[in-house]
MIRO-680536 format. One record per residue (C-alpha): residue in three letters; x, y, z. Coordinates in steps of 0.001 Angstrom, whole numbers, plus 500000, padded with zeros to 6 digits. Layout:
REM MIRO-680536
ALAXYZ
...
END
This chain:
REM MIRO-680536
HIS886294647249420887
GLN883283649743419969
LYS881496649143416900
LYS879392651786415184
VAL876202650258413823
LEU873898652224410878
PRO870394651057411519
ASP868529649842408283
ASP866077652267408740
GLY868067655068408368
SER868161656497411795
ASP871010657537413332
ALA874061655240413986
ALA874804653755417357
ASN877880652868419176
PHE878093649582420753
TYR880853648078422891
VAL881784644619423058
LEU884721642674425392
ASN886882640381423518
ALA887495637613425641
PRO889125634550425641
GLU886933631209425282
TRP885776629594428554
ILE885346626324429800
ASN882828625106432978
VAL883073621706434174
ILE880490619590436098
ALA882475617077437889
LEU880908614265439586
THR882616611827442067
ASN881868607887442021
ALA879839609013444995
ASN877746611014442798
GLU879086614232444468
VAL879547617383442677
VAL883030619147443130
LEU882662622885443215
VAL884626625817443853
GLU884081628700446392
GLN885643632026445446
TYR885087635704445826
ARG883895637470442400
HIS884640641572442160
GLY881799642296439802
ILE879049641405442653
ASP881361641693445470
GLU880102638315447118
THR881568634984447458
THR879864632285445137
LEU879628628632445004
GLU880039627292441270
ILE881354624654439284
PRO885428624644437959
GLY885976626580435192
GLY888759629091433262
MET889801630308430337
VAL890933628510427234
ASP894624629636426296
LYS895636630539423039
GLY895790627754420717
GLU894521625270423325
LYS891576623056422848
PRO888492623504425142
ILE888753619784426414
ARG892322620139427341
ALA891344623560429241
ALA888918622019431078
LYS890932619111432375
ARG893756621461433204
GLU891331623911434804
LEU890008621061436962
LEU893187619621438190
GLU894632622893438856
GLU891175624651440417
THR890142621206442710
GLY893247618601442494
TYR890677616313440678
GLU891121614484437510
SER888770612505435679
GLY889278609616432898
SER885487610095431363
TRP884924613085430031
GLU881794614352427896
PRO881011617469426214
LEU877689618895427269
GLY877757622092424416
ARG878359625426424486
ALA876757628882425641
SER877120632277424832
SER878926633935427683
ASN877201636979427668
PRO876682637713423762
ALA875619641603424458
ILE878577642760425177
LEU881148639729425297
SER882656638337422040
ASN882922634507423600
TYR881512631186423906
THR881767628806427261
TYR882245625446426447
LEU880605622967428702
PHE881957619474430335
LEU880747616581432136
ALA883210614535433988
ARG882704611705435766
GLU884533609399438220
CYS886197612184439450
LYS889176611546441914
LYS891410613724443977
THR895034613264442636
SER896812616135443912
PRO896744619623445989
GLN895519622540444106
GLN897705624549441657
THR895995627902441643
ASP897704631179440658
GLY898611633719442947
HIS895377635603442305
GLU893309632565442889
ASP891488631890446571
ILE889609628910446103
LYS888158626528448537
VAL886819623110447153
HIS883716621228448361
THR881709618414447414
LEU878140617903447333
PRO875663615398446625
LEU874318616019443084
GLU870859616495444595
LYS871846619177447099
PHE873678620941444905
LEU870559621257442539
ARG868748622436445364
LEU870998625159446003
VAL870739625834442137
ASP866792626065442893
GLU867108628081446047
ASP869599630946443833
ILE872084630208446563
VAL874388628978443276
HIS873342631836440558
HIS876336632338438358
SER874818632207434728
ILE877051630254433115
VAL877141627815435722
LEU873563627727435123
ALA873739626961431405
GLY876238623939432289
VAL873267622426434593
ALA870521622976432355
LYS872413621097429263
PHE873180618490431882
LEU869905617958432908
LEU868208618251429146
LYS871096615396428567
TYR870049613331431886
PRO866475614071432970
GLU866182611162435335
TYR868883613782437779
ALA866139616303437623
END
């Protein structure tokens, strides 16, 4: 939607455009072997394939933790019985109206095949946490909301830094 903003200083009004988006979730999913479950998928905005943590939209009326569990299972076939909220991040407050809720899932196990919809082409990978963090440092993993999740994780668990 468009917002017309009248500055307090009396200068001319300006138009701002905001994309109304649903809430999102992202999950740092760790296996018992301390490997991170990752998804590789094509992103149209940058015309590249990216390596990310699992994530997706919160459906209307759905709680973020339920969406996190659903998205992890759908995208990767992994489940966890140990969930912890890591906080939230403004997805892009300059133009987006939503937040991304960040979660840590421990003891993840592969329990089923992926259940992607017809528009998702996702390859699943697992990497040792240490190697994943190197890929973040080397800008190979560069999705900003993924980086927010990694930052929240490392702030809470600095021993992994």
